[in-house]
N, CA, C, O and the ligand as a Tripos MOL2 file, in Angstrom:
@<TRIPOS>MOLECULE
protein
  265   263    67     0     0
PROTEIN
NO_CHARGES

@<TRIPOS>ATOM
      1 N         174.5580   28.1160  278.7570 N.3       1 MET1
      2 CA        175.9960   28.3960  278.6740 C.3       1 MET1
      3 C         176.6550   27.2960  277.8700 C.2       1 MET1
      4 O         176.3890   26.1110  278.0680 O.2       1 MET1
      5 N         177.5100   27.7080  276.9680 N.am      2 SER2
      6 CA        178.1640   26.7400  276.0990 C.3       2 SER2
      7 C         179.6160   26.5690  276.5090 C.2       2 SER2
      8 O         180.3260   27.5430  276.7550 O.2       2 SER2
      9 N         180.0370   25.3380  276.5780 N.am      3 THR3
     10 CA        181.3870   25.0020  277.0080 C.3       3 THR3
     11 C         182.0140   24.1200  275.9420 C.2       3 THR3
     12 O         181.3650   23.2150  275.4170 O.2       3 THR3
     13 N         183.2610   24.3810  275.6260 N.am      4 VAL4
     14 CA        183.9540   23.5170  274.6640 C.3       4 VAL4
     15 C         185.2380   23.0070  275.3010 C.2       4 VAL4
     16 O         186.0490   23.7740  275.8210 O.2       4 VAL4
     17 N         185.3950   21.6860  275.2430 N.am      5 PHE5
     18 CA        186.6440   21.0640  275.7000 C.3       5 PHE5
     19 C         187.3630   20.4340  274.5170 C.2       5 PHE5
     20 O         186.7390   19.9310  273.5830 O.2       5 PHE5
     21 N         188.6850   20.4730  274.5790 N.am      6 THR6
     22 CA        189.4970   19.6090  273.7250 C.3       6 THR6
     23 C         189.8490   18.3810  274.5730 C.2       6 THR6
     24 O         190.3310   18.5060  275.6990 O.2       6 THR6
     25 N         189.6000   17.1960  274.0090 N.am      7 VAL7
     26 CA        189.8830   15.9530  274.7360 C.3       7 VAL7
     27 C         190.7670   15.1090  273.8250 C.2       7 VAL7
     28 O         190.2850   14.3570  272.9780 O.2       7 VAL7
     29 N         192.0790   15.2570  274.0240 N.am      8 ASN8
     30 CA        193.0130   14.6030  273.1000 C.3       8 ASN8
     31 C         193.0440   13.0980  273.2260 C.2       8 ASN8
     32 O         193.4400   12.4060  272.2880 O.2       8 ASN8
     33 N         192.6270   12.5740  274.3830 N.am      9 ASP9
     34 CA        192.6020   11.1150  274.5260 C.3       9 ASP9
     35 C         191.2560   10.5120  274.1460 C.2       9 ASP9
     36 O         191.0160    9.3340  274.4110 O.2       9 ASP9
     37 N         190.3970   11.2760  273.5450 N.am     10 MET10
     38 CA        189.1630   10.7570  272.9240 C.3      10 MET10
     39 C         189.5200   10.3370  271.5000 C.2      10 MET10
     40 O         189.6910   11.1870  270.6260 O.2      10 MET10
     41 N         189.6310    9.0390  271.2650 N.am     11 THR11
     42 CA        190.1730    8.5780  269.9930 C.3      11 THR11
     43 C         189.1860    7.8170  269.0950 C.2      11 THR11
     44 O         189.4780    7.5620  267.9270 O.2      11 THR11
     45 N         188.0320    7.4610  269.6370 N.am     12 CYS12
     46 CA        187.1050    6.6840  268.8210 C.3      12 CYS12
     47 C         185.6610    6.8990  269.3040 C.2      12 CYS12
     48 O         185.4090    7.6300  270.2620 O.2      12 CYS12
     49 N         184.7310    6.2430  268.6170 N.am     13 ASN13
     50 CA        183.3250    6.4320  268.9700 C.3      13 ASN13
     51 C         183.0120    5.8550  270.3490 C.2      13 ASN13
     52 O         182.0920    6.3210  271.0220 O.2      13 ASN13
     53 N         183.7720    4.8440  270.7710 N.am     14 HIS14
     54 CA        183.5580    4.3380  272.1120 C.3      14 HIS14
     55 C         183.8730    5.4260  273.1420 C.2      14 HIS14
     56 O         183.0860    5.6660  274.0580 O.2      14 HIS14
     57 N         185.0070    6.0720  272.9900 N.am     15 CYS15
     58 CA        185.3540    7.1950  273.8770 C.3      15 CYS15
     59 C         184.2280    8.2180  273.8700 C.2      15 CYS15
     60 O         183.8180    8.7100  274.9210 O.2      15 CYS15
     61 N         183.7320    8.5340  272.6830 N.am     16 ALA16
     62 CA        182.6790    9.5440  272.5770 C.3      16 ALA16
     63 C         181.4340    9.1290  273.3320 C.2      16 ALA16
     64 O         180.7810    9.9670  273.9530 O.2      16 ALA16
     65 N         181.0910    7.8360  273.2890 N.am     17 SER17
     66 CA        179.8820    7.4080  273.9860 C.3      17 SER17
     67 C         180.0890    7.4080  275.4940 C.2      17 SER17
     68 O         179.1610    7.7090  276.2450 O.2      17 SER17
     69 N         181.3000    7.0740  275.9490 N.am     18 VAL18
     70 CA        181.5850    7.1300  277.3960 C.3      18 VAL18
     71 C         181.4870    8.5820  277.8850 C.2      18 VAL18
     72 O         180.9240    8.8580  278.9450 O.2      18 VAL18
     73 N         182.0400    9.4900  277.1010 N.am     19 ILE19
     74 CA        182.0160   10.9160  277.4820 C.3      19 ILE19
     75 C         180.5850   11.4460  277.4380 C.2      19 ILE19
     76 O         180.1830   12.2200  278.3070 O.2      19 ILE19
     77 N         179.8210   11.0370  276.4370 N.am     20 THR20
     78 CA        178.4170   11.4560  276.3670 C.3      20 THR20
     79 C         177.6650   11.0070  277.6010 C.2      20 THR20
     80 O         176.8950   11.7790  278.1720 O.2      20 THR20
     81 N         177.8740    9.7750  278.0190 N.am     21 LYS21
     82 CA        177.1840    9.2470  279.1950 C.3      21 LYS21
     83 C         177.5950   10.0550  280.4280 C.2      21 LYS21
     84 O         176.7470   10.4110  281.2460 O.2      21 LYS21
     85 N         178.8810   10.3420  280.5640 N.am     22 ALA22
     86 CA        179.3570   11.1060  281.7250 C.3      22 ALA22
     87 C         178.7080   12.4880  281.7690 C.2      22 ALA22
     88 O         178.3300   12.9710  282.8360 O.2      22 ALA22
     89 N         178.5840   13.1110  280.6130 N.am     23 VAL23
     90 CA        177.9470   14.4280  280.5450 C.3      23 VAL23
     91 C         176.4680   14.3360  280.9000 C.2      23 VAL23
     92 O         175.9480   15.1660  281.6460 O.2      23 VAL23
     93 N         175.7950   13.3230  280.3610 N.am     24 LYS24
     94 CA        174.3420   13.1670  280.6050 C.3      24 LYS24
     95 C         174.0700   12.8060  282.0600 C.2      24 LYS24
     96 O         173.0020   13.1170  282.5880 O.2      24 LYS24
     97 N         175.0350   12.1470  282.7150 N.am     25 ASP25
     98 CA        174.8490   11.8360  284.1310 C.3      25 ASP25
     99 C         174.8940   13.0980  284.9840 C.2      25 ASP25
    100 O         174.2770   13.1540  286.0480 O.2      25 ASP25
    101 N         175.6250   14.1100  284.5190 N.am     26 VAL26
    102 CA        175.6640   15.3930  285.2390 C.3      26 VAL26
    103 C         174.3940   16.1880  284.9400 C.2      26 VAL26
    104 O         173.7830   16.7580  285.8440 O.2      26 VAL26
    105 N         174.0070   16.2200  283.6790 N.am     27 ASP27
    106 CA        172.8180   16.9910  283.2660 C.3      27 ASP27
    107 C         172.1480   16.2730  282.1070 C.2      27 ASP27
    108 O         172.5990   16.3370  280.9630 O.2      27 ASP27
    109 N         171.0560   15.5840  282.4350 N.am     28 ALA28
    110 CA        170.3530   14.7890  281.4200 C.3      28 ALA28
    111 C         169.8330   15.6490  280.2830 C.2      28 ALA28
    112 O         169.5790   15.1520  279.1860 O.2      28 ALA28
    113 N         169.6720   16.9550  280.5490 N.am     29 ASN29
    114 CA        169.1400   17.8440  279.5130 C.3      29 ASN29
    115 C         170.2390   18.5770  278.7390 C.2      29 ASN29
    116 O         169.9490   19.3940  277.8660 O.2      29 ASN29
    117 N         171.4800   18.2830  279.0600 N.am     30 ALA30
    118 CA        172.5660   18.9440  278.3450 C.3      30 ALA30
    119 C         172.5340   18.5840  276.8690 C.2      30 ALA30
    120 O         172.2170   17.4530  276.5000 O.2      30 ALA30
    121 N         172.8640   19.5550  276.0310 N.am     31 ARG31
    122 CA        173.0620   19.2580  274.6120 C.3      31 ARG31
    123 C         174.5430   19.0820  274.3880 C.2      31 ARG31
    124 O         175.3480   19.9190  274.7970 O.2      31 ARG31
    125 N         174.9020   17.9910  273.7380 N.am     32 ILE32
    126 CA        176.3060   17.6740  273.5690 C.3      32 ILE32
    127 C         176.5910   17.4260  272.0950 C.2      32 ILE32
    128 O         175.8450   16.7330  271.4030 O.2      32 ILE32
    129 N         177.6860   18.0110  271.6380 N.am     33 ASP33
    130 CA        178.0800   17.8550  270.2410 C.3      33 ASP33
    131 C         179.5580   17.4420  270.2290 C.2      33 ASP33
    132 O         180.4380   18.1980  270.6400 O.2      33 ASP33
    133 N         179.8010   16.2110  269.7430 N.am     34 ILE34
    134 CA        181.1510   15.6740  269.7980 C.3      34 ILE34
    135 C         181.6860   15.5070  268.3810 C.2      34 ILE34
    136 O         180.9940   14.9950  267.5010 O.2      34 ILE34
    137 N         182.9150   15.9410  268.1710 N.am     35 ALA35
    138 CA        183.6120   15.6910  266.9110 C.3      35 ALA35
    139 C         184.8980   14.9360  267.2560 C.2      35 ALA35
    140 O         185.8960   15.5290  267.6650 O.2      35 ALA35
    141 N         184.8460   13.5980  267.0780 N.am     36 VAL36
    142 CA        185.9900   12.7590  267.4740 C.3      36 VAL36
    143 C         187.2350   13.1640  266.6960 C.2      36 VAL36
    144 O         188.3120   13.2840  267.2810 O.2      36 VAL36
    145 N         187.1110   13.3770  265.3960 N.am     37 ALA37
    146 CA        188.2820   13.6990  264.5920 C.3      37 ALA37
    147 C         188.9520   14.9770  265.0370 C.2      37 ALA37
    148 O         190.1690   15.1260  264.9170 O.2      37 ALA37
    149 N         188.1580   15.9010  265.5500 N.am     38 GLU38
    150 CA        188.7070   17.1810  266.0050 C.3      38 GLU38
    151 C         188.9760   17.1990  267.5030 C.2      38 GLU38
    152 O         189.4530   18.1980  268.0410 O.2      38 GLU38
    153 N         188.6690   16.0860  268.1780 N.am     39 LYS39
    154 CA        188.9050   15.9630  269.6310 C.3      39 LYS39
    155 C         188.1010   17.0120  270.3980 C.2      39 LYS39
    156 O         188.5410   17.5280  271.4250 O.2      39 LYS39
    157 N         186.9100   17.3130  269.8710 N.am     40 ARG40
    158 CA        186.1550   18.4370  270.4150 C.3      40 ARG40
    159 C         184.8640   17.9360  271.0640 C.2      40 ARG40
    160 O         184.1350   17.1230  270.4950 O.2      40 ARG40
    161 N         184.6040   18.4430  272.2680 N.am     41 VAL41
    162 CA        183.3560   18.1440  272.9890 C.3      41 VAL41
    163 C         182.7100   19.4830  273.3390 C.2      41 VAL41
    164 O         183.2400   20.2400  274.1520 O.2      41 VAL41
    165 N         181.5870   19.7660  272.7330 N.am     42 ALA42
    166 CA        180.8440   20.9900  273.0130 C.3      42 ALA42
    167 C         179.6110   20.6340  273.8050 C.2      42 ALA42
    168 O         178.8650   19.7240  273.4440 O.2      42 ALA42
    169 N         179.3980   21.3690  274.9070 N.am     43 ILE43
    170 CA        178.2840   21.0870  275.8000 C.3      43 ILE43
    171 C         177.4910   22.3600  276.0160 C.2      43 ILE43
    172 O         178.0420   23.4280  276.2840 O.2      43 ILE43
    173 N         176.1800   22.2130  275.8920 N.am     44 ASP44
    174 CA        175.2760   23.3310  276.1680 C.3      44 ASP44
    175 C         174.4430   22.9620  277.3700 C.2      44 ASP44
    176 O         173.6230   22.0460  277.3140 O.2      44 ASP44
    177 N         174.6600   23.6960  278.4860 N.am     45 SER45
    178 CA        173.9850   23.3570  279.7460 C.3      45 SER45
    179 C         173.9740   24.5830  280.6350 C.2      45 SER45
    180 O         174.7880   25.4920  280.4800 O.2      45 SER45
    181 N         173.0330   24.5920  281.5750 N.am     46 ALA46
    182 CA        172.9940   25.6800  282.5600 C.3      46 ALA46
    183 C         174.0190   25.4600  283.6680 C.2      46 ALA46
    184 O         174.3000   26.3700  284.4490 O.2      46 ALA46
    185 N         174.5760   24.2540  283.7370 N.am     47 LEU47
    186 CA        175.5080   23.9420  284.8320 C.3      47 LEU47
    187 C         176.9120   24.4290  284.4820 C.2      47 LEU47
    188 O         177.2510   24.5830  283.3090 O.2      47 LEU47
    189 N         177.7340   24.6710  285.5230 N.am     48 PRO48
    190 CA        179.0910   25.1730  285.2770 C.3      48 PRO48
    191 C         179.9950   24.1500  284.5770 C.2      48 PRO48
    192 O         179.8720   22.9430  284.7830 O.2      48 PRO48
    193 N         180.8920   24.6640  283.7570 N.am     49 ALA49
    194 CA        181.8250   23.8280  282.9930 C.3      49 ALA49
    195 C         182.5990   22.8910  283.8970 C.2      49 ALA49
    196 O         182.8750   21.7480  283.5320 O.2      49 ALA49
    197 N         182.9480   23.3760  285.0740 N.am     50 GLN50
    198 CA        183.7920   22.5820  285.9640 C.3      50 GLN50
    199 C         183.1540   21.2200  286.3070 C.2      50 GLN50
    200 O         183.8580   20.2230  286.4610 O.2      50 GLN50
    201 N         181.8430   21.1920  286.4220 N.am     51 GLU51
    202 CA        181.1820   19.9260  286.7550 C.3      51 GLU51
    203 C         181.3570   18.9080  285.6280 C.2      51 GLU51
    204 O         181.5110   17.7130  285.8760 O.2      51 GLU51
    205 N         181.3310   19.3960  284.3900 N.am     52 PHE52
    206 CA        181.5170   18.5000  283.2500 C.3      52 PHE52
    207 C         182.9820   18.0720  283.1430 C.2      52 PHE52
    208 O         183.2880   16.9250  282.8170 O.2      52 PHE52
    209 N         183.8710   19.0130  283.4240 N.am     53 ALA53
    210 CA        185.3060   18.6810  283.3870 C.3      53 ALA53
    211 C         185.6150   17.5570  284.3700 C.2      53 ALA53
    212 O         186.3580   16.6280  284.0530 O.2      53 ALA53
    213 N         185.0320   17.6530  285.5720 N.am     54 GLU54
    214 CA        185.2580   16.6300  286.5800 C.3      54 GLU54
    215 C         184.6760   15.2860  286.1700 C.2      54 GLU54
    216 O         185.3020   14.2420  286.3550 O.2      54 GLU54
    217 N         183.4700   15.3220  285.6120 N.am     55 ALA55
    218 CA        182.8140   14.0670  285.2080 C.3      55 ALA55
    219 C         183.5730   13.3880  284.0840 C.2      55 ALA55
    220 O         183.7110   12.1640  284.0750 O.2      55 ALA55
    221 N         184.0640   14.1720  283.1370 N.am     56 ILE56
    222 CA        184.8150   13.5950  282.0130 C.3      56 ILE56
    223 C         186.1290   13.0210  282.5250 C.2      56 ILE56
    224 O         186.5590   11.9580  282.0760 O.2      56 ILE56
    225 N         186.7650   13.7120  283.4560 N.am     57 ALA57
    226 CA        188.0110   13.2100  284.0480 C.3      57 ALA57
    227 C         187.7560   11.9140  284.8190 C.2      57 ALA57
    228 O         188.5510   10.9770  284.7420 O.2      57 ALA57
    229 N         186.6600   11.8610  285.5510 N.am     58 GLU58
    230 CA        186.3350   10.6260  286.2950 C.3      58 GLU58
    231 C         186.0770    9.4600  285.3590 C.2      58 GLU58
    232 O         186.3060    8.3050  285.7160 O.2      58 GLU58
    233 N         185.5970    9.7680  284.1530 N.am     59 ALA59
    234 CA        185.3510    8.7140  283.1680 C.3      59 ALA59
    235 C         186.6540    8.2320  282.5220 C.2      59 ALA59
    236 O         186.6580    7.2640  281.7630 O.2      59 ALA59
    237 N         187.7650    8.9230  282.8340 N.am     60 GLY60
    238 CA        189.0620    8.4570  282.3680 C.3      60 GLY60
    239 C         189.6870    9.2810  281.2610 C.2      60 GLY60
    240 O         190.6730    8.8610  280.6560 O.2      60 GLY60
    241 N         189.1260   10.4530  280.9880 N.am     61 TYR61
    242 CA        189.6600   11.2740  279.9070 C.3      61 TYR61
    243 C         190.1870   12.5970  280.4440 C.2      61 TYR61
    244 O         190.0070   12.9260  281.6160 O.2      61 TYR61
    245 N         190.8380   13.3430  279.5670 N.am     62 THR62
    246 CA        191.5280   14.5530  279.9810 C.3      62 THR62
    247 C         190.9760   15.7630  279.2330 C.2      62 THR62
    248 O         191.4780   16.1150  278.1660 O.2      62 THR62
    249 N         189.9400   16.4050  279.7880 N.am     63 PRO63
    250 CA        189.3740   17.5600  279.1040 C.3      63 PRO63
    251 C         190.2050   18.8160  279.3730 C.2      63 PRO63
    252 O         190.6260   19.0790  280.5000 O.2      63 PRO63
    253 N         190.4230   19.5660  278.3240 N.am     64 VAL64
    254 CA        191.1150   20.8470  278.4410 C.3      64 VAL64
    255 C         190.1690   21.9060  277.8790 C.2      64 VAL64
    256 O         189.6420   21.7600  276.7770 O.2      64 VAL64
    257 N         189.9630   22.9640  278.6440 N.am     65 ALA65
    258 CA        189.0790   24.0400  278.1760 C.3      65 ALA65
    259 C         189.6200   24.5730  276.8510 C.2      65 ALA65
    260 O         190.7950   24.9250  276.7390 O.2      65 ALA65
    261 N         188.7480   24.6260  275.8580 N.am     66 ALA66
    262 CA        189.1900   25.0300  274.5170 C.3      66 ALA66
    263 C         188.8480   26.4950  274.2730 C.2      66 ALA66
    264 O         189.1380   27.0270  273.2010 O.2      66 ALA66
    265 CU        187.9830    5.2580  272.0750 Cu       67 CU67
@<TRIPOS>BOND
     1     1     2 1
     2     2     3 1
     3     3     4 2
     4     3     5 am
     5     5     6 1
     6     6     7 1
     7     7     8 2
     8     7     9 am
     9     9    10 1
    10    10    11 1
    11    11    12 2
    12    11    13 am
    13    13    14 1
    14    14    15 1
    15    15    16 2
    16    15    17 am
    17    17    18 1
    18    18    19 1
    19    19    20 2
    20    19    21 am
    21    21    22 1
    22    22    23 1
    23    23    24 2
    24    23    25 am
    25    25    26 1
    26    26    27 1
    27    27    28 2
    28    27    29 am
    29    29    30 1
    30    30    31 1
    31    31    32 2
    32    31    33 am
    33    33    34 1
    34    34    35 1
    35    35    36 2
    36    35    37 am
    37    37    38 1
    38    38    39 1
    39    39    40 2
    40    39    41 am
    41    41    42 1
    42    42    43 1
    43    43    44 2
    44    43    45 am
    45    45    46 1
    46    46    47 1
    47    47    48 2
    48    47    49 am
    49    49    50 1
    50    50    51 1
    51    51    52 2
    52    51    53 am
    53    53    54 1
    54    54    55 1
    55    55    56 2
    56    55    57 am
    57    57    58 1
    58    58    59 1
    59    59    60 2
    60    59    61 am
    61    61    62 1
    62    62    63 1
    63    63    64 2
    64    63    65 am
    65    65    66 1
    66    66    67 1
    67    67    68 2
    68    67    69 am
    69    69    70 1
    70    70    71 1
    71    71    72 2
    72    71    73 am
    73    73    74 1
    74    74    75 1
    75    75    76 2
    76    75    77 am
    77    77    78 1
    78    78    79 1
    79    79    80 2
    80    79    81 am
    81    81    82 1
    82    82    83 1
    83    83    84 2
    84    83    85 am
    85    85    86 1
    86    86    87 1
    87    87    88 2
    88    87    89 am
    89    89    90 1
    90    90    91 1
    91    91    92 2
    92    91    93 am
    93    93    94 1
    94    94    95 1
    95    95    96 2
    96    95    97 am
    97    97    98 1
    98    98    99 1
    99    99   100 2
   100    99   101 am
   101   101   102 1
   102   102   103 1
   103   103   104 2
   104   103   105 am
   105   105   106 1
   106   106   107 1
   107   107   108 2
   108   107   109 am
   109   109   110 1
   110   110   111 1
   111   111   112 2
   112   111   113 am
   113   113   114 1
   114   114   115 1
   115   115   116 2
   116   115   117 am
   117   117   118 1
   118   118   119 1
   119   119   120 2
   120   119   121 am
   121   121   122 1
   122   122   123 1
   123   123   124 2
   124   123   125 am
   125   125   126 1
   126   126   127 1
   127   127   128 2
   128   127   129 am
   129   129   130 1
   130   130   131 1
   131   131   132 2
   132   131   133 am
   133   133   134 1
   134   134   135 1
   135   135   136 2
   136   135   137 am
   137   137   138 1
   138   138   139 1
   139   139   140 2
   140   139   141 am
   141   141   142 1
   142   142   143 1
   143   143   144 2
   144   143   145 am
   145   145   146 1
   146   146   147 1
   147   147   148 2
   148   147   149 am
   149   149   150 1
   150   150   151 1
   151   151   152 2
   152   151   153 am
   153   153   154 1
   154   154   155 1
   155   155   156 2
   156   155   157 am
   157   157   158 1
   158   158   159 1
   159   159   160 2
   160   159   161 am
   161   161   162 1
   162   162   163 1
   163   163   164 2
   164   163   165 am
   165   165   166 1
   166   166   167 1
   167   167   168 2
   168   167   169 am
   169   169   170 1
   170   170   171 1
   171   171   172 2
   172   171   173 am
   173   173   174 1
   174   174   175 1
   175   175   176 2
   176   175   177 am
   177   177   178 1
   178   178   179 1
   179   179   180 2
   180   179   181 am
   181   181   182 1
   182   182   183 1
   183   183   184 2
   184   183   185 am
   185   185   186 1
   186   186   187 1
   187   187   188 2
   188   187   189 am
   189   189   190 1
   190   190   191 1
   191   191   192 2
   192   191   193 am
   193   193   194 1
   194   194   195 1
   195   195   196 2
   196   195   197 am
   197   197   198 1
   198   198   199 1
   199   199   200 2
   200   199   201 am
   201   201   202 1
   202   202   203 1
   203   203   204 2
   204   203   205 am
   205   205   206 1
   206   206   207 1
   207   207   208 2
   208   207   209 am
   209   209   210 1
   210   210   211 1
   211   211   212 2
   212   211   213 am
   213   213   214 1
   214   214   215 1
   215   215   216 2
   216   215   217 am
   217   217   218 1
   218   218   219 1
   219   219   220 2
   220   219   221 am
   221   221   222 1
   222   222   223 1
   223   223   224 2
   224   223   225 am
   225   225   226 1
   226   226   227 1
   227   227   228 2
   228   227   229 am
   229   229   230 1
   230   230   231 1
   231   231   232 2
   232   231   233 am
   233   233   234 1
   234   234   235 1
   235   235   236 2
   236   235   237 am
   237   237   238 1
   238   238   239 1
   239   239   240 2
   240   239   241 am
   241   241   242 1
   242   242   243 1
   243   243   244 2
   244   243   245 am
   245   245   246 1
   246   246   247 1
   247   247   248 2
   248   247   249 am
   249   249   250 1
   250   250   251 1
   251   251   252 2
   252   251   253 am
   253   253   254 1
   254   254   255 1
   255   255   256 2
   256   255   257 am
   257   257   258 1
   258   258   259 1
   259   259   260 2
   260   259   261 am
   261   261   262 1
   262   262   263 1
   263   263   264 2
@<TRIPOS>SUBSTRUCTURE
     1 MET1         2 RESIDUE 1 A MET
     2 SER2         6 RESIDUE 1 A SER
     3 THR3        10 RESIDUE 1 A THR
     4 VAL4        14 RESIDUE 1 A VAL
     5 PHE5        18 RESIDUE 1 A PHE
     6 THR6        22 RESIDUE 1 A THR
     7 VAL7        26 RESIDUE 1 A VAL
     8 ASN8        30 RESIDUE 1 A ASN
     9 ASP9        34 RESIDUE 1 A ASP
    10 MET10       38 RESIDUE 1 A MET
    11 THR11       42 RESIDUE 1 A THR
    12 CYS12       46 RESIDUE 1 A CYS
    13 ASN13       50 RESIDUE 1 A ASN
    14 HIS14       54 RESIDUE 1 A HIS
    15 CYS15       58 RESIDUE 1 A CYS
    16 ALA16       62 RESIDUE 1 A ALA
    17 SER17       66 RESIDUE 1 A SER
    18 VAL18       70 RESIDUE 1 A VAL
    19 ILE19       74 RESIDUE 1 A ILE
    20 THR20       78 RESIDUE 1 A THR
    21 LYS21       82 RESIDUE 1 A LYS
    22 ALA22       86 RESIDUE 1 A ALA
    23 VAL23       90 RESIDUE 1 A VAL
    24 LYS24       94 RESIDUE 1 A LYS
    25 ASP25       98 RESIDUE 1 A ASP
    26 VAL26      102 RESIDUE 1 A VAL
    27 ASP27      106 RESIDUE 1 A ASP
    28 ALA28      110 RESIDUE 1 A ALA
    29 ASN29      114 RESIDUE 1 A ASN
    30 ALA30      118 RESIDUE 1 A ALA
    31 ARG31      122 RESIDUE 1 A ARG
    32 ILE32      126 RESIDUE 1 A ILE
    33 ASP33      130 RESIDUE 1 A ASP
    34 ILE34      134 RESIDUE 1 A ILE
    35 ALA35      138 RESIDUE 1 A ALA
    36 VAL36      142 RESIDUE 1 A VAL
    37 ALA37      146 RESIDUE 1 A ALA
    38 GLU38      150 RESIDUE 1 A GLU
    39 LYS39      154 RESIDUE 1 A LYS
    40 ARG40      158 RESIDUE 1 A ARG
    41 VAL41      162 RESIDUE 1 A VAL
    42 ALA42      166 RESIDUE 1 A ALA
    43 ILE43      170 RESIDUE 1 A ILE
    44 ASP44      174 RESIDUE 1 A ASP
    45 SER45      178 RESIDUE 1 A SER
    46 ALA46      182 RESIDUE 1 A ALA
    47 LEU47      186 RESIDUE 1 A LEU
    48 PRO48      190 RESIDUE 1 A PRO
    49 ALA49      194 RESIDUE 1 A ALA
    50 GLN50      198 RESIDUE 1 A GLN
    51 GLU51      202 RESIDUE 1 A GLU
    52 PHE52      206 RESIDUE 1 A PHE
    53 ALA53      210 RESIDUE 1 A ALA
    54 GLU54      214 RESIDUE 1 A GLU
    55 ALA55      218 RESIDUE 1 A ALA
    56 ILE56      222 RESIDUE 1 A ILE
    57 ALA57      226 RESIDUE 1 A ALA
    58 GLU58      230 RESIDUE 1 A GLU
    59 ALA59      234 RESIDUE 1 A ALA
    60 GLY60      238 RESIDUE 1 A GLY
    61 TYR61      242 RESIDUE 1 A TYR
    62 THR62      246 RESIDUE 1 A THR
    63 PRO63      250 RESIDUE 1 A PRO
    64 VAL64      254 RESIDUE 1 A VAL
    65 ALA65      258 RESIDUE 1 A ALA
    66 ALA66      262 RESIDUE 1 A ALA
    67 CU67       265 GROUP 0 **** ****
């Protein structure tokens, strides 16, 4: 299942790496594709989108379903 979030407070590569770690902590096998300039986080995983939304929020960012 593919999930795409817009994360407007993801502003640099540091943010991207924090978000990547949060996603990998939920599902180490998730495929993640981040475009910082477009504020886009795409996740491919068998787990529900809500789990990733919560993990990204706990990491300090604001994911919005895109
Ligand atoms: Cu940043």
